[in-house]
C-alpha positions as CSV (number, residue, x, y, z in Angstrom):
1,M,45.4,12.0,181.4
2,V,45.9,8.6,179.5
3,S,49.1,7.7,177.9
4,R,49.1,8.6,173.9
5,L,51.6,8.1,171.2
6,N,52.4,10.8,168.5
7,P,54.7,11.9,166.0
8,Y,57.0,14.7,166.8
9,L,58.7,16.3,163.6
10,T,62.1,18.2,163.7
11,F,62.7,20.9,161.3
12,N,65.3,23.2,160.3
13,G,63.9,26.4,160.9
14,D,60.7,26.0,159.3
15,A,58.5,24.3,162.1
16,R,55.9,27.5,162.3
17,Q,55.4,27.3,158.3
18,A,55.0,23.4,158.6
19,M,52.9,23.2,161.8
20,E,50.8,26.3,160.5
21,F,50.2,24.1,157.0
22,Y,49.3,21.1,159.1
23,Q,46.5,23.0,160.8
24,E,45.3,24.2,157.4
25,V,45.1,20.2,156.3
26,F,43.6,18.8,159.6
27,G,42.2,21.9,161.4
28,G,42.2,22.0,165.2
29,T,43.9,24.0,167.9
30,L,47.6,24.8,167.5
31,V,49.8,26.2,170.1
32,L,53.7,27.4,169.0
33,N,56.1,28.3,171.7
34,T,59.6,30.0,170.6
35,Y,62.8,30.0,171.9
36,G,62.4,33.5,173.0
37,D,59.0,32.4,174.9
38,F,61.3,30.3,177.2
39,G,63.9,33.1,177.8
40,Q,65.8,33.2,175.0
41,A,64.4,36.6,173.8
42,D,68.1,37.8,172.4
43,A,69.3,34.6,170.9
44,P,69.3,34.2,166.8
45,N,66.7,31.7,166.9
46,A,64.1,33.7,169.4
47,D,61.5,33.4,166.7
48,Q,62.0,29.7,165.8
49,I,60.0,27.1,167.4
50,M,60.7,25.5,170.5
51,H,57.5,23.3,170.9
52,G,54.5,23.1,168.7
53,M,51.6,21.1,169.4
54,L,48.6,20.8,167.1
55,E,45.5,18.9,168.6
56,T,42.6,18.0,165.7
57,P,38.9,17.6,166.1
58,S,39.6,14.4,164.8
59,G,41.7,13.2,167.8
60,F,45.0,13.4,165.9
61,T,47.9,15.0,167.9
62,L,51.0,16.2,166.1
63,M,54.1,18.1,167.7
64,G,56.9,19.6,166.0
65,A,59.9,22.0,166.9
66,D,63.0,23.9,165.3
67,N,66.4,21.8,166.1
68,P,68.0,23.3,169.1
69,P,70.9,25.8,168.1
70,G,74.1,24.0,167.2
71,T,72.3,20.9,165.7
72,E,70.9,20.1,162.7
73,A,67.7,17.9,161.7
74,P,68.6,14.2,160.7
75,Q,68.5,13.6,156.9
76,G,66.1,11.2,155.8
77,S,63.0,10.1,157.9
78,P,62.9,6.9,159.7
79,F,59.2,6.9,160.3
80,S,56.1,8.0,158.4
81,V,53.2,9.4,159.9
82,S,50.1,7.0,159.1
83,L,46.3,8.0,158.4
84,S,43.8,5.3,158.8
85,G,40.1,4.8,158.6
86,D,37.0,4.5,157.1
87,D,35.9,7.8,155.8
88,G,36.9,8.4,152.3
89,A,36.0,11.7,152.0
90,E,37.8,12.9,154.8
91,L,41.3,10.9,154.2
92,R,41.2,11.8,150.4
93,G,40.7,15.4,151.7
94,Y,44.2,15.1,153.8
95,W,45.9,13.2,150.9
96,E,45.3,16.2,148.3
97,K,46.4,18.9,150.8
98,L,49.1,16.7,151.9
99,S,50.8,15.3,148.4
100,E,50.0,19.0,146.9
101,G,53.7,20.5,146.4
102,G,55.2,17.2,147.5
103,S,56.0,13.8,145.9
104,V,53.7,10.7,145.8
105,S,55.7,7.4,145.8
106,V,52.4,5.3,146.0
107,P,49.5,6.9,144.4
108,L,46.4,6.9,146.6
109,E,44.3,4.0,144.9
110,K,42.9,0.4,145.6
111,Q,45.6,-2.0,146.9
112,M,45.6,-6.0,146.7
113,W,44.3,-6.0,150.2
114,G,40.8,-4.2,149.2
115,D,42.0,-0.6,150.6
116,E,42.7,2.4,149.2
117,F,46.3,3.1,149.9
118,G,48.7,5.9,148.9
119,M,52.2,7.4,150.3
120,C,53.8,10.5,149.8
121,A,56.2,13.1,151.0
122,D,54.7,16.4,152.0
123,R,56.4,19.8,150.6
124,F,58.4,19.6,153.8
125,G,59.8,16.3,153.4
126,V,57.7,14.6,155.8
127,P,56.6,11.1,154.7
128,W,52.8,9.9,155.0
129,M,50.5,6.9,154.5
130,V,47.1,7.0,153.9
131,N,44.7,4.1,154.3
132,I,41.1,4.3,153.6
133,S,39.3,0.7,154.6
134,R,37.1,-0.8,152.7
135,P,33.6,-0.8,153.7
136,E,32.6,-3.9,155.7
């Protein structure tokens, strides 16, 4: 297996809903494992996600989980998830779904460098950047 770099998102109890939402946006195969699946069936968080992974037909991998018991997710995000490419229809479709119910900080529109670019936070507060490359 080759090395890969992908985002890992942390949630405060709504990882299942978030990861299922991302599957609706991007398609693909979603595997969710709960704390109960890993031997903590009687724990109060048994139904929460210990590890989730979404692998999409476009080659995206997104991982996420609920916070371990007794911890809280960090406030604010020192990262953004970036989507880029030249398939405008595909990327605009992702943008529409991700920005719906969230907040747009930079509308998806042509920028000074010639590409279409936008920034939003989805309804779970995860920041996204979408860049549609101009045709060569």
